[in-house]
mmCIF file as gemmi writes it, N, C-alpha and C atoms, coordinates in Angstrom:
data_model
loop_
_atom_site.group_PDB
_atom_site.id
_atom_site.type_symbol
_atom_site.label_atom_id
_atom_site.label_alt_id
_atom_site.label_comp_id
_atom_site.label_asym_id
_atom_site.label_entity_id
_atom_site.label_seq_id
_atom_site.pdbx_PDB_ins_code
_atom_site.Cartn_x
_atom_site.Cartn_y
_atom_site.Cartn_z
_atom_site.occupancy
_atom_site.B_iso_or_equiv
_atom_site.pdbx_formal_charge
_atom_site.auth_seq_id
_atom_site.auth_asym_id
_atom_site.pdbx_PDB_model_num
ATOM 1 N N . MET Axp A 1 ? -16.798 -8.221 -50.033 1 0 ? 1 A 1
ATOM 2 C CA . MET Axp A 1 ? -16.005 -8.138 -49.056 1 0 ? 1 A 1
ATOM 3 C C . MET Axp A 1 ? -16.665 -8.58 -47.489 1 0 ? 1 A 1
ATOM 4 N N . VAL Axp A 2 ? -15.505 -9.373 -47.049 1 0 ? 2 A 1
ATOM 5 C CA . VAL Axp A 2 ? -16.17 -9.663 -45.875 1 0 ? 2 A 1
ATOM 6 C C . VAL Axp A 2 ? -15.166 -9.786 -44.659 1 0 ? 2 A 1
ATOM 7 N N . TRP Axp A 3 ? -15.563 -10.076 -43.281 1 0 ? 3 A 1
ATOM 8 C CA . TRP Axp A 3 ? -14.76 -9.805 -42.31 1 0 ? 3 A 1
ATOM 9 C C . TRP Axp A 3 ? -14.298 -11.171 -42.141 1 0 ? 3 A 1
ATOM 10 N N . ALA Axp A 4 ? -13.174 -11.236 -41.238 1 0 ? 4 A 1
ATOM 11 C CA . ALA Axp A 4 ? -12.4 -12.844 -40.827 1 0 ? 4 A 1
ATOM 12 C C . ALA Axp A 4 ? -13.584 -13.685 -40.698 1 0 ? 4 A 1
ATOM 13 N N . ASP Axp A 5 ? -14.223 -13.344 -40.103 1 0 ? 5 A 1
ATOM 14 C CA . ASP Axp A 5 ? -15.47 -14.23 -40.136 1 0 ? 5 A 1
ATOM 15 C C . ASP Axp A 5 ? -16.448 -14.85 -40.707 1 0 ? 5 A 1
ATOM 16 N N . GLY Axp A 6 ? -16.304 -14.429 -41.894 1 0 ? 6 A 1
ATOM 17 C CA . GLY Axp A 6 ? -16.895 -14.519 -42.914 1 0 ? 6 A 1
ATOM 18 C C . GLY Axp A 6 ? -18.292 -13.427 -43.468 1 0 ? 6 A 1
ATOM 19 N N . THR Axp A 7 ? -18.241 -12.905 -42.224 1 0 ? 7 A 1
ATOM 20 C CA . THR Axp A 7 ? -19.436 -11.588 -42.381 1 0 ? 7 A 1
ATOM 21 C C . THR Axp A 7 ? -19.533 -10.748 -43.463 1 0 ? 7 A 1
ATOM 22 N N . PRO Axp A 8 ? -20.482 -10.583 -44.202 1 0 ? 8 A 1
ATOM 23 C CA . PRO Axp A 8 ? -20.4 -9.722 -45.407 1 0 ? 8 A 1
ATOM 24 C C . PRO Axp A 8 ? -20.252 -8.042 -44.876 1 0 ? 8 A 1
ATOM 25 N N . GLU Axp A 9 ? -19.543 -7.189 -45.695 1 0 ? 9 A 1
ATOM 26 C CA . GLU Axp A 9 ? -19.475 -5.816 -45.112 1 0 ? 9 A 1
ATOM 27 C C . GLU Axp A 9 ? -19.991 -4.84 -46.125 1 0 ? 9 A 1
ATOM 28 N N . PRO Axp A 10 ? -21.336 -4.447 -45.818 1 0 ? 10 A 1
ATOM 29 C CA . PRO Axp A 10 ? -21.909 -3.284 -46.821 1 0 ? 10 A 1
ATOM 30 C C . PRO Axp A 10 ? -21.087 -2.215 -45.896 1 0 ? 10 A 1
ATOM 31 N N . GLY Axp A 11 ? -20.899 -1.359 -46.959 1 0 ? 11 A 1
ATOM 32 C CA . GLY Axp A 11 ? -20.509 -0.097 -46.459 1 0 ? 11 A 1
ATOM 33 C C . GLY Axp A 11 ? -18.53 0.229 -46.555 1 0 ? 11 A 1
ATOM 34 N N . ALA Axp A 12 ? -18.216 -0.997 -47.379 1 0 ? 12 A 1
ATOM 35 C CA . ALA Axp A 12 ? -16.864 -0.809 -47.098 1 0 ? 12 A 1
ATOM 36 C C . ALA Axp A 12 ? -16.284 -0.425 -48.462 1 0 ? 12 A 1
ATOM 37 N N . SER Axp A 13 ? -15.252 0.035 -48.692 1 0 ? 13 A 1
ATOM 38 C CA . SER Axp A 13 ? -14.894 0.315 -49.984 1 0 ? 13 A 1
ATOM 39 C C . SER Axp A 13 ? -13.545 -0.122 -50.782 1 0 ? 13 A 1
ATOM 40 N N . VAL Axp A 14 ? -13.986 -0.208 -52.011 1 0 ? 14 A 1
ATOM 41 C CA . VAL Axp A 14 ? -12.369 -1.018 -52.897 1 0 ? 14 A 1
ATOM 42 C C . VAL Axp A 14 ? -11.587 -0.041 -53.377 1 0 ? 14 A 1
ATOM 43 N N . CYS Axp A 15 ? -10.444 0.305 -53.321 1 0 ? 15 A 1
ATOM 44 C CA . CYS Axp A 15 ? -9.668 1.143 -54.037 1 0 ? 15 A 1
ATOM 45 C C . CYS Axp A 15 ? -8.711 0.75 -54.893 1 0 ? 15 A 1
ATOM 46 N N . VAL Axp A 16 ? -8.267 1.377 -55.385 1 0 ? 16 A 1
ATOM 47 C CA . VAL Axp A 16 ? -7.358 0.868 -56.662 1 0 ? 16 A 1
ATOM 48 C C . VAL Axp A 16 ? -6.214 2.028 -57.117 1 0 ? 16 A 1
ATOM 49 N N . SER Axp A 17 ? -4.849 1.467 -56.534 1 0 ? 17 A 1
ATOM 50 C CA . SER Axp A 17 ? -3.531 2.492 -56.914 1 0 ? 17 A 1
ATOM 51 C C . SER Axp A 17 ? -3.198 1.913 -57.882 1 0 ? 17 A 1
ATOM 52 N N . TYR Axp A 18 ? -2.563 2.729 -58.962 1 0 ? 18 A 1
ATOM 53 C CA . TYR Axp A 18 ? -1.971 2.582 -59.829 1 0 ? 18 A 1
ATOM 54 C C . TYR Axp A 18 ? -0.501 2.772 -59.622 1 0 ? 18 A 1
ATOM 55 N N . ASP Axp A 19 ? 0.415 2.032 -60.18 1 0 ? 19 A 1
ATOM 56 C CA . ASP Axp A 19 ? 2 1.716 -60.524 1 0 ? 19 A 1
ATOM 57 C C . ASP Axp A 19 ? 2.383 3.134 -60.594 1 0 ? 19 A 1
ATOM 58 N N . LYS Axp A 20 ? 3.337 3.647 -59.855 1 0 ? 20 A 1
ATOM 59 C CA . LYS Axp A 20 ? 3.884 4.634 -60.222 1 0 ? 20 A 1
ATOM 60 C C . LYS Axp A 20 ? 3.364 6.081 -59.706 1 0 ? 20 A 1
ATOM 61 N N . THR Axp A 21 ? 2.536 5.692 -58.712 1 0 ? 21 A 1
ATOM 62 C CA . THR Axp A 21 ? 2.122 6.689 -58.266 1 0 ? 21 A 1
ATOM 63 C C . THR Axp A 21 ? 2.059 7.018 -56.943 1 0 ? 21 A 1
ATOM 64 N N . ASP Axp A 22 ? 2 8.213 -56.061 1 0 ? 22 A 1
ATOM 65 C CA . ASP Axp A 22 ? 2.103 7.993 -54.462 1 0 ? 22 A 1
ATOM 66 C C . ASP Axp A 22 ? 1.186 7.018 -53.702 1 0 ? 22 A 1
ATOM 67 N N . ASP Axp A 23 ? 0.102 6.773 -54.331 1 0 ? 23 A 1
ATOM 68 C CA . ASP Axp A 23 ? -1.148 6.157 -53.52 1 0 ? 23 A 1
ATOM 69 C C . ASP Axp A 23 ? -0.404 4.831 -53.691 1 0 ? 23 A 1
ATOM 70 N N . CYS Axp A 24 ? 0.018 4.418 -54.687 1 0 ? 24 A 1
ATOM 71 C CA . CYS Axp A 24 ? 0.531 2.714 -54.876 1 0 ? 24 A 1
ATOM 72 C C . CYS Axp A 24 ? 1.317 2.277 -53.589 1 0 ? 24 A 1
ATOM 73 N N . GLU Axp A 25 ? 2.379 2.599 -53.068 1 0 ? 25 A 1
ATOM 74 C CA . GLU Axp A 25 ? 3.153 2.199 -52.349 1 0 ? 25 A 1
ATOM 75 C C . GLU Axp A 25 ? 2.652 2.242 -51.07 1 0 ? 25 A 1
ATOM 76 N N . ALA Axp A 26 ? 1.886 3.446 -50.691 1 0 ? 26 A 1
ATOM 77 C CA . ALA Axp A 26 ? 1.346 4.171 -49.453 1 0 ? 26 A 1
ATOM 78 C C . ALA Axp A 26 ? 0.033 3.305 -49.315 1 0 ? 26 A 1
ATOM 79 N N . LEU Axp A 27 ? -0.755 2.269 -50.045 1 0 ? 27 A 1
ATOM 80 C CA . LEU Axp A 27 ? -2.08 2.107 -50.231 1 0 ? 27 A 1
ATOM 81 C C . LEU Axp A 27 ? -3.061 2.871 -49.963 1 0 ? 27 A 1
ATOM 82 N N . ALA Axp A 28 ? -2.878 4.099 -49.965 1 0 ? 28 A 1
ATOM 83 C CA . ALA Axp A 28 ? -3.484 5.266 -49.732 1 0 ? 28 A 1
ATOM 84 C C . ALA Axp A 28 ? -5.096 5.321 -50.395 1 0 ? 28 A 1
ATOM 85 N N . GLY Axp A 29 ? -5.229 4.517 -51.532 1 0 ? 29 A 1
ATOM 86 C CA . GLY Axp A 29 ? -6.538 4.56 -51.92 1 0 ? 29 A 1
ATOM 87 C C . GLY Axp A 29 ? -7.06 5.573 -52.771 1 0 ? 29 A 1
ATOM 88 N N . GLY Axp A 30 ? -6.166 6.347 -53.786 1 0 ? 30 A 1
ATOM 89 C CA . GLY Axp A 30 ? -6.784 7.575 -54.558 1 0 ? 30 A 1
ATOM 90 C C . GLY Axp A 30 ? -8.042 7.5 -55.287 1 0 ? 30 A 1
ATOM 91 N N . HIS Axp A 31 ? -8.085 6.132 -55.599 1 0 ? 31 A 1
ATOM 92 C CA . HIS Axp A 31 ? -9.26 5.813 -56.386 1 0 ? 31 A 1
ATOM 93 C C . HIS Axp A 31 ? -10.21 5.02 -55.942 1 0 ? 31 A 1
ATOM 94 N N . CYS Axp A 32 ? -10.874 5.289 -54.969 1 0 ? 32 A 1
ATOM 95 C CA . CYS Axp A 32 ? -11.903 4.295 -54.402 1 0 ? 32 A 1
ATOM 96 C C . CYS Axp A 32 ? -13.443 4.168 -54.741 1 0 ? 32 A 1
ATOM 97 N N . THR Axp A 33 ? -14.077 2.918 -54.613 1 0 ? 33 A 1
ATOM 98 C CA . THR Axp A 33 ? -15.364 2.691 -54.965 1 0 ? 33 A 1
ATOM 99 C C . THR Axp A 33 ? -16.487 3.511 -54.062 1 0 ? 33 A 1
ATOM 100 N N . ARG Axp A 34 ? -17.409 3.446 -54.274 1 0 ? 34 A 1
ATOM 101 C CA . ARG Axp A 34 ? -18.326 3.724 -53.486 1 0 ? 34 A 1
ATOM 102 C C . ARG Axp A 34 ? -18.554 2.447 -52.378 1 0 ? 34 A 1
ATOM 103 N N . ASP Axp A 35 ? -19.315 2.801 -51.895 1 0 ? 35 A 1
ATOM 104 C CA . ASP Axp A 35 ? -19.656 1.324 -50.598 1 0 ? 35 A 1
ATOM 105 C C . ASP Axp A 35 ? -20.152 0.302 -51.306 1 0 ? 35 A 1
ATOM 106 N N . THR Axp A 36 ? -19.733 -0.952 -50.511 1 0 ? 36 A 1
ATOM 107 C CA . THR Axp A 36 ? -19.96 -2.187 -51.401 1 0 ? 36 A 1
ATOM 108 C C . THR Axp A 36 ? -21.747 -2.19 -50.79 1 0 ? 36 A 1
ATOM 109 N N . ASP Axp A 37 ? -22.259 -3.293 -51.76 1 0 ? 37 A 1
ATOM 110 C CA . ASP Axp A 37 ? -23.466 -3.271 -51.5 1 0 ? 37 A 1
ATOM 111 C C . ASP Axp A 37 ? -23.968 -4.442 -50.013 1 0 ? 37 A 1
ATOM 112 N N . GLN Axp A 38 ? -25.219 -4.734 -49.453 1 0 ? 38 A 1
ATOM 113 C CA . GLN Axp A 38 ? -25.463 -5.307 -48.56 1 0 ? 38 A 1
ATOM 114 C C . GLN Axp A 38 ? -25.229 -6.881 -48.291 1 0 ? 38 A 1
ATOM 115 N N . HIS Axp A 39 ? -24.623 -7.51 -49.565 1 0 ? 39 A 1
ATOM 116 C CA . HIS Axp A 39 ? -24.029 -8.718 -49.559 1 0 ? 39 A 1
ATOM 117 C C . HIS Axp A 39 ? -22.226 -8.238 -49.655 1 0 ? 39 A 1
ATOM 118 N N . GLY Axp A 40 ? -21.745 -7.374 -49.73 1 0 ? 40 A 1
ATOM 119 C CA . GLY Axp A 40 ? -20.534 -7.082 -49.555 1 0 ? 40 A 1
ATOM 120 C C . GLY Axp A 40 ? -19.734 -6.912 -50.801 1 0 ? 40 A 1
ATOM 121 N N . TYR Axp A 41 ? -20.738 -6.854 -52.08 1 0 ? 41 A 1
ATOM 122 C CA . TYR Axp A 41 ? -20.09 -6.849 -53.582 1 0 ? 41 A 1
ATOM 123 C C . TYR Axp A 41 ? -19.76 -5.267 -53.941 1 0 ? 41 A 1
ATOM 124 N N . VAL Axp A 42 ? -18.939 -5.228 -54.759 1 0 ? 42 A 1
ATOM 125 C CA . VAL Axp A 42 ? -18.828 -4.127 -55.854 1 0 ? 42 A 1
ATOM 126 C C . VAL Axp A 42 ? -18.424 -4.404 -56.662 1 0 ? 42 A 1
ATOM 127 N N . VAL Axp A 43 ? -18.214 -3.627 -57.86 1 0 ? 43 A 1
ATOM 128 C CA . VAL Axp A 43 ? -18.097 -3.834 -59.245 1 0 ? 43 A 1
ATOM 129 C C . VAL Axp A 43 ? -16.95 -2.546 -59.589 1 0 ? 43 A 1
ATOM 130 N N . ILE Axp A 44 ? -15.436 -2.801 -59.956 1 0 ? 44 A 1
ATOM 131 C CA . ILE Axp A 44 ? -14.362 -1.645 -60.158 1 0 ? 44 A 1
ATOM 132 C C . ILE Axp A 44 ? -14.242 -1.684 -61.897 1 0 ? 44 A 1
ATOM 133 N N . ARG Axp A 45 ? -13.468 -0.892 -62.206 1 0 ? 45 A 1
ATOM 134 C CA . ARG Axp A 45 ? -13.252 -0.726 -63.601 1 0 ? 45 A 1
ATOM 135 C C . ARG Axp A 45 ? -12.034 -0.099 -63.363 1 0 ? 45 A 1
ATOM 136 N N . THR Axp A 46 ? -10.898 -0.775 -64.383 1 0 ? 46 A 1
ATOM 137 C CA . THR Axp A 46 ? -9.586 -0.034 -64.633 1 0 ? 46 A 1
ATOM 138 C C . THR Axp A 46 ? -9.359 0.223 -65.965 1 0 ? 46 A 1
ATOM 139 N N . TYR Axp A 47 ? -8.367 1.198 -66.241 1 0 ? 47 A 1
ATOM 140 C CA . TYR Axp A 47 ? -7.954 1.231 -67.431 1 0 ? 47 A 1
ATOM 141 C C . TYR Axp A 47 ? -6.337 1.076 -67.782 1 0 ? 47 A 1
ATOM 142 N N . GLY Axp A 48 ? -6.077 1.062 -69.205 1 0 ? 48 A 1
ATOM 143 C CA . GLY Axp A 48 ? -4.433 0.881 -69.231 1 0 ? 48 A 1
ATOM 144 C C . GLY Axp A 48 ? -3.972 -0.658 -69.021 1 0 ? 48 A 1
ATOM 145 N N . GLU Axp A 49 ? -2.683 -0.617 -69.204 1 0 ? 49 A 1
ATOM 146 C CA . GLU Axp A 49 ? -2.147 -1.771 -68.777 1 0 ? 49 A 1
ATOM 147 C C . GLU Axp A 49 ? -0.974 -1.76 -67.563 1 0 ? 49 A 1
ATOM 148 N N . SER Axp A 50 ? -1.241 -0.924 -67.049 1 0 ? 50 A 1
ATOM 149 C CA . SER Axp A 50 ? -0.396 -0.485 -65.797 1 0 ? 50 A 1
ATOM 150 C C . SER Axp A 50 ? -0.642 -1.498 -64.924 1 0 ? 50 A 1
ATOM 151 N N . GLN Axp A 51 ? 0.457 -1.752 -63.827 1 0 ? 51 A 1
ATOM 152 C CA . GLN Axp A 51 ? 0.186 -2.688 -62.698 1 0 ? 51 A 1
ATOM 153 C C . GLN Axp A 51 ? -0.693 -1.975 -61.613 1 0 ? 51 A 1
ATOM 154 N N . VAL Axp A 52 ? -1.479 -2.431 -60.918 1 0 ? 52 A 1
ATOM 155 C CA . VAL Axp A 52 ? -2.708 -1.873 -60.156 1 0 ? 52 A 1
ATOM 156 C C . VAL Axp A 52 ? -2.634 -2.705 -58.813 1 0 ? 52 A 1
ATOM 157 N N . ARG Axp A 53 ? -2.425 -2.211 -57.339 1 0 ? 53 A 1
ATOM 158 C CA . ARG Axp A 53 ? -2.872 -2.795 -56.367 1 0 ? 53 A 1
ATOM 159 C C . ARG Axp A 53 ? -4.449 -2.399 -56.209 1 0 ? 53 A 1
ATOM 160 N N . ILE Axp A 54 ? -5.085 -3.514 -55.615 1 0 ? 54 A 1
ATOM 161 C CA . ILE Axp A 54 ? -6.483 -3.396 -55.286 1 0 ? 54 A 1
ATOM 162 C C . ILE Axp A 54 ? -6.707 -3.629 -53.791 1 0 ? 54 A 1
ATOM 163 N N . PHE Axp A 55 ? -7.347 -3.288 -52.834 1 0 ? 55 A 1
ATOM 164 C CA . PHE Axp A 55 ? -7.559 -3.429 -51.631 1 0 ? 55 A 1
ATOM 165 C C . PHE Axp A 55 ? -8.579 -2.997 -51.092 1 0 ? 55 A 1
ATOM 166 N N . ALA Axp A 56 ? -9.335 -3.328 -49.825 1 0 ? 56 A 1
ATOM 167 C CA . ALA Axp A 56 ? -10.962 -2.733 -49.144 1 0 ? 56 A 1
ATOM 168 C C . ALA Axp A 56 ? -10.316 -2.273 -48.103 1 0 ? 56 A 1
ATOM 169 N N . ARG Axp A 57 ? -10.925 -1.055 -47.891 1 0 ? 57 A 1
ATOM 170 C CA . ARG Axp A 57 ? -11.074 -0.537 -46.475 1 0 ? 57 A 1
ATOM 171 C C . ARG Axp A 57 ? -12.491 -0.385 -46.058 1 0 ? 57 A 1
ATOM 172 N N . ARG Axp A 58 ? -12.401 -0.298 -44.431 1 0 ? 58 A 1
ATOM 173 C CA . ARG Axp A 58 ? -13.802 0.042 -43.879 1 0 ? 58 A 1
ATOM 174 C C . ARG Axp A 58 ? -13.322 1.011 -42.587 1 0 ? 58 A 1
ATOM 175 N N . PHE Axp A 59 ? -14.043 2.313 -42.471 1 0 ? 59 A 1
ATOM 176 C CA . PHE Axp A 59 ? -13.456 2.987 -41.3 1 0 ? 59 A 1
ATOM 177 C C . PHE Axp A 59 ? -14.862 2.557 -40.259 1 0 ? 59 A 1
ATOM 178 N N . VAL Axp A 60 ? -14.326 2.003 -39.056 1 0 ? 60 A 1
ATOM 179 C CA . VAL Axp A 60 ? -15.548 1.635 -38.114 1 0 ? 60 A 1
ATOM 180 C C . VAL Axp A 60 ? -15.542 2.816 -36.897 1 0 ? 60 A 1
ATOM 181 N N . VAL Axp A 61 ? -16.894 3.411 -37.132 1 0 ? 61 A 1
ATOM 182 C CA . VAL Axp A 61 ? -17.05 4.4 -36.093 1 0 ? 61 A 1
ATOM 183 C C . VAL Axp A 61 ? -17.109 4.31 -34.877 1 0 ? 61 A 1
ATOM 184 N N . GLY Axp A 62 ? -18.329 3.648 -34.683 1 0 ? 62 A 1
ATOM 185 C CA . GLY Axp A 62 ? -18.945 3.436 -33.1 1 0 ? 62 A 1
ATOM 186 C C . GLY Axp A 62 ? -18.07 2.59 -32.742 1 0 ? 62 A 1
ATOM 187 N N . GLY Axp A 63 ? -17.959 1.317 -33.222 1 0 ? 63 A 1
ATOM 188 C CA . GLY Axp A 63 ? -17.178 -0.068 -32.485 1 0 ? 63 A 1
ATOM 189 C C . GLY Axp A 63 ? -18.16 -0.64 -31.976 1 0 ? 63 A 1
ATOM 190 N N . ASP Axp A 64 ? -18.2 -1.827 -31.961 1 0 ? 64 A 1
ATOM 191 C CA . ASP Axp A 64 ? -19.479 -2.951 -31.134 1 0 ? 64 A 1
ATOM 192 C C . ASP Axp A 64 ? -18.503 -4.039 -30.741 1 0 ? 64 A 1
ATOM 193 N N . GLU Axp A 65 ? -19.202 -5.058 -30.014 1 0 ? 65 A 1
ATOM 194 C CA . GLU Axp A 65 ? -18.647 -6.088 -29.589 1 0 ? 65 A 1
ATOM 195 C C . GLU Axp A 65 ? -17.707 -6.854 -30.412 1 0 ? 65 A 1
ATOM 196 N N . ALA Axp A 66 ? -17.97 -7.057 -31.764 1 0 ? 66 A 1
ATOM 197 C CA . ALA Axp A 66 ? -17.154 -7.556 -32.696 1 0 ? 66 A 1
ATOM 198 C C . ALA Axp A 66 ? -15.959 -7.13 -33.054 1 0 ? 66 A 1
ATOM 199 N N . ARG Axp A 67 ? -16.115 -5.662 -33.31 1 0 ? 67 A 1
ATOM 200 C CA . ARG Axp A 67 ? -15.092 -4.955 -34.296 1 0 ? 67 A 1
ATOM 201 C C . ARG Axp A 67 ? -14.765 -3.355 -33.391 1 0 ? 67 A 1
ATOM 202 N N . GLU Axp A 68 ? -13.272 -3.368 -33.195 1 0 ? 68 A 1
ATOM 203 C CA . GLU Axp A 68 ? -13.47 -2.001 -32.362 1 0 ? 68 A 1
ATOM 204 C C . GLU Axp A 68 ? -13.18 -0.834 -33.588 1 0 ? 68 A 1
ATOM 205 N N . ARG Axp A 69 ? -13.377 0.45 -32.878 1 0 ? 69 A 1
ATOM 206 C CA . ARG Axp A 69 ? -13.445 1.378 -33.867 1 0 ? 69 A 1
ATOM 207 C C . ARG Axp A 69 ? -12.024 1.79 -34.369 1 0 ? 69 A 1
ATOM 208 N N . GLY Axp A 70 ? -12.106 2.143 -35.696 1 0 ? 70 A 1
ATOM 209 C CA . GLY Axp A 70 ? -10.797 2.25 -36.585 1 0 ? 70 A 1
ATOM 210 C C . GLY Axp A 70 ? -10.747 2.097 -37.815 1 0 ? 70 A 1
ATOM 211 N N . ARG Axp A 71 ? -9.441 1.966 -38.521 1 0 ? 71 A 1
ATOM 212 C CA . ARG Axp A 71 ? -9.822 1.939 -39.805 1 0 ? 71 A 1
ATOM 213 C C . ARG Axp A 71 ? -9.179 0.324 -39.759 1 0 ? 71 A 1
ATOM 214 N N . TYR Axp A 72 ? -9.718 -0.722 -41.024 1 0 ? 72 A 1
ATOM 215 C CA . TYR Axp A 72 ? -9.384 -1.9 -41.601 1 0 ? 72 A 1
ATOM 216 C C . TYR Axp A 72 ? -9.282 -1.646 -42.999 1 0 ? 72 A 1
ATOM 217 N N . ARG Axp A 73 ? -7.906 -3.035 -43.169 1 0 ? 73 A 1
ATOM 218 C CA . ARG Axp A 73 ? -7.963 -2.625 -44.4 1 0 ? 73 A 1
ATOM 219 C C . ARG Axp A 73 ? -7.452 -4.147 -44.971 1 0 ? 73 A 1
ATOM 220 N N . SER Axp A 74 ? -7.537 -4.776 -45.866 1 0 ? 74 A 1
ATOM 221 C CA . SER Axp A 74 ? -7.591 -6.103 -46.468 1 0 ? 74 A 1
ATOM 222 C C . SER Axp A 74 ? -6.038 -6.28 -46.795 1 0 ? 74 A 1
ATOM 223 N N . GLN Axp A 75 ? -5.872 -7.435 -47.394 1 0 ? 75 A 1
ATOM 224 C CA . GLN Axp A 75 ? -4.214 -7.548 -47.948 1 0 ? 75 A 1
ATOM 225 C C . GLN Axp A 75 ? -4.396 -6.926 -49.366 1 0 ? 75 A 1
ATOM 226 N N . PRO Axp A 76 ? -3.552 -6.356 -50.131 1 0 ? 76 A 1
ATOM 227 C CA . PRO Axp A 76 ? -4.035 -5.684 -51.274 1 0 ? 76 A 1
ATOM 228 C C . PRO Axp A 76 ? -3.746 -7.226 -52.166 1 0 ? 76 A 1
ATOM 229 N N . ILE Axp A 77 ? -4.222 -6.909 -53.816 1 0 ? 77 A 1
ATOM 230 C CA . ILE Axp A 77 ? -3.678 -8.012 -54.772 1 0 ? 77 A 1
ATOM 231 C C . ILE Axp A 77 ? -3.13 -7.11 -55.728 1 0 ? 77 A 1
ATOM 232 N N . GLN Axp A 78 ? -2.368 -7.422 -56.545 1 0 ? 78 A 1
ATOM 233 C CA . GLN Axp A 78 ? -1.709 -6.782 -57.791 1 0 ? 78 A 1
ATOM 234 C C . GLN Axp A 78 ? -2.052 -7.584 -59.216 1 0 ? 78 A 1
ATOM 235 N N . TYR Axp A 79 ? -2.349 -6.589 -59.889 1 0 ? 79 A 1
ATOM 236 C CA . TYR Axp A 79 ? -2.422 -7.176 -61.098 1 0 ? 79 A 1
ATOM 237 C C . TYR Axp A 79 ? -2.434 -5.978 -62.28 1 0 ? 79 A 1
ATOM 238 N N . ALA Axp A 80 ? -1.704 -6.817 -63.55 1 0 ? 80 A 1
ATOM 239 C CA . ALA Axp A 80 ? -2.103 -5.645 -64.507 1 0 ? 80 A 1
ATOM 240 C C . ALA Axp A 80 ? -3.356 -5.343 -64.734 1 0 ? 80 A 1
ATOM 241 N N . ALA Axp A 81 ? -3.738 -4.25 -65.09 1 0 ? 81 A 1
ATOM 242 C CA . ALA Axp A 81 ? -4.953 -3.577 -64.827 1 0 ? 81 A 1
ATOM 243 C C . ALA Axp A 81 ? -5.761 -4.446 -66.228 1 0 ? 81 A 1
ATOM 244 N N . ASP Axp A 82 ? -5.425 -4.555 -67.156 1 0 ? 82 A 1
ATOM 245 C CA . ASP Axp A 82 ? -6.224 -5.38 -68.283 1 0 ? 82 A 1
ATOM 246 C C . ASP Axp A 82 ? -6.119 -6.998 -67.678 1 0 ? 82 A 1
ATOM 247 N N . GLN Axp A 83 ? -5.463 -7.28 -66.613 1 0 ? 83 A 1
ATOM 248 C CA . GLN Axp A 83 ? -5.509 -9.034 -66.485 1 0 ? 83 A 1
ATOM 249 C C . GLN Axp A 83 ? -6.218 -9.355 -65.324 1 0 ? 83 A 1
ATOM 250 N N . ILE Axp A 84 ? -7.058 -8.375 -64.252 1 0 ? 84 A 1
ATOM 251 C CA . ILE Axp A 84 ? -7.746 -8.535 -63.138 1 0 ? 84 A 1
ATOM 252 C C . ILE Axp A 84 ? -8.78 -9.608 -63.378 1 0 ? 84 A 1
ATOM 253 N N . PRO Axp A 85 ? -8.615 -10.406 -62.636 1 0 ? 85 A 1
ATOM 254 C CA . PRO Axp A 85 ? -9.835 -11.619 -62.885 1 0 ? 85 A 1
ATOM 255 C C . PRO Axp A 85 ? -11.304 -10.686 -62.339 1 0 ? 85 A 1
ATOM 256 N N . SER Axp A 86 ? -12.28 -11.785 -62.704 1 0 ? 86 A 1
ATOM 257 C CA . SER Axp A 86 ? -13.893 -11.339 -62.7 1 0 ? 86 A 1
ATOM 258 C C . SER Axp A 86 ? -14.035 -11.463 -61.441 1 0 ? 86 A 1
ATOM 259 N N . ALA Axp A 87 ? -13.145 -11.694 -60.61 1 0 ? 87 A 1
ATOM 260 C CA . ALA Axp A 87 ? -14.023 -11.686 -58.995 1 0 ? 87 A 1
ATOM 261 C C . ALA Axp A 87 ? -12.451 -11.666 -58.368 1 0 ? 87 A 1
ATOM 262 N N . ALA Axp A 88 ? -12.719 -11.386 -56.859 1 0 ? 88 A 1
ATOM 263 C CA . ALA Axp A 88 ? -11.873 -11.476 -55.902 1 0 ? 88 A 1
ATOM 264 C C . ALA Axp A 88 ? -12.447 -11.506 -54.572 1 0 ? 88 A 1
ATOM 265 N N . SER Axp A 89 ? -11.922 -11.678 -53.648 1 0 ? 89 A 1
ATOM 266 C CA . SER Axp A 89 ? -12.583 -11.398 -52.406 1 0 ? 89 A 1
ATOM 267 C C . SER Axp A 89 ? -11.44 -10.731 -51.492 1 0 ? 89 A 1
ATOM 268 N N . PHE Axp A 90 ? -11.756 -10.269 -50.622 1 0 ? 90 A 1
ATOM 269 C CA . PHE Axp A 90 ? -11.453 -9.275 -49.942 1 0 ? 90 A 1
ATOM 270 C C . PHE Axp A 90 ? -11.31 -9.524 -48.273 1 0 ? 90 A 1
ATOM 271 N N . VAL Axp A 91 ? -10.583 -9.942 -47.575 1 0 ? 91 A 1
ATOM 272 C CA . VAL Axp A 91 ? -11.25 -10.083 -46.293 1 0 ? 91 A 1
ATOM 273 C C . VAL Axp A 91 ? -10.556 -8.872 -45.179 1 0 ? 91 A 1
ATOM 274 N N . LEU Axp A 92 ? -11.633 -8.023 -44.517 1 0 ? 92 A 1
ATOM 275 C CA . LEU Axp A 92 ? -10.946 -7.1 -43.496 1 0 ? 92 A 1
ATOM 276 C C . LEU Axp A 92 ? -10.468 -7.734 -42.471 1 0 ? 92 A 1
ATOM 277 N N . ASN Axp A 93 ? -9.581 -7.463 -41.691 1 0 ? 93 A 1
ATOM 278 C CA . ASN Axp A 93 ? -9.385 -8.252 -40.334 1 0 ? 93 A 1
ATOM 279 C C . ASN Axp A 93 ? -8.25 -7.032 -39.615 1 0 ? 93 A 1
ATOM 280 N N . SER Axp A 94 ? -8.552 -7.71 -37.986 1 0 ? 94 A 1
ATOM 281 C CA . SER Axp A 94 ? -7.889 -6.772 -37.205 1 0 ? 94 A 1
ATOM 282 C C . SER Axp A 94 ? -6.092 -6.525 -37.392 1 0 ? 94 A 1
ATOM 283 N N . ALA Axp A 95 ? -5.934 -7.365 -38.128 1 0 ? 95 A 1
ATOM 284 C CA . ALA Axp A 95 ? -4.186 -7.55 -38.176 1 0 ? 95 A 1
ATOM 285 C C . ALA Axp A 95 ? -3.627 -6.972 -39.377 1 0 ? 95 A 1
ATOM 286 N N . ASN Axp A 96 ? -4.875 -6.097 -39.826 1 0 ? 96 A 1
ATOM 287 C CA . ASN Axp A 96 ? -4.601 -5.227 -40.968 1 0 ? 96 A 1
ATOM 288 C C . ASN Axp A 96 ? -5.187 -3.693 -40.697 1 0 ? 96 A 1
ATOM 289 N N . ARG Axp A 97 ? -5.481 -3.76 -39.115 1 0 ? 97 A 1
ATOM 290 C CA . ARG Axp A 97 ? -6.106 -2.592 -38.526 1 0 ? 97 A 1
ATOM 291 C C . ARG Axp A 97 ? -5.236 -1.18 -38.527 1 0 ? 97 A 1
ATOM 292 N N . GLN Axp A 98 ? -5.56 -0.091 -38.814 1 0 ? 98 A 1
ATOM 293 C CA . GLN Axp A 98 ? -4.693 0.687 -38.755 1 0 ? 98 A 1
ATOM 294 C C . GLN Axp A 98 ? -4.971 1.655 -37.322 1 0 ? 98 A 1
């Protein structure tokens, strides 16, 4: 998990939304991991063979020079749950700020 400038983001969450659920289209993130580690890494597990959308999200509470306060989200990726690659990169940026 990194910001657009390449800075790792500890504290971001990775969310998995399963196909044919309310969370999937809205990217609400009903199944989210704990926070990423200090390097921006996290391990996720999925089950079944349905399609899943995976994305990262981060709530910036205080804001600073680099990032405004608000909710940030990465672009989602979509795979069959049993065919997710062993590694994926997610970039949080202001274009996806909610």
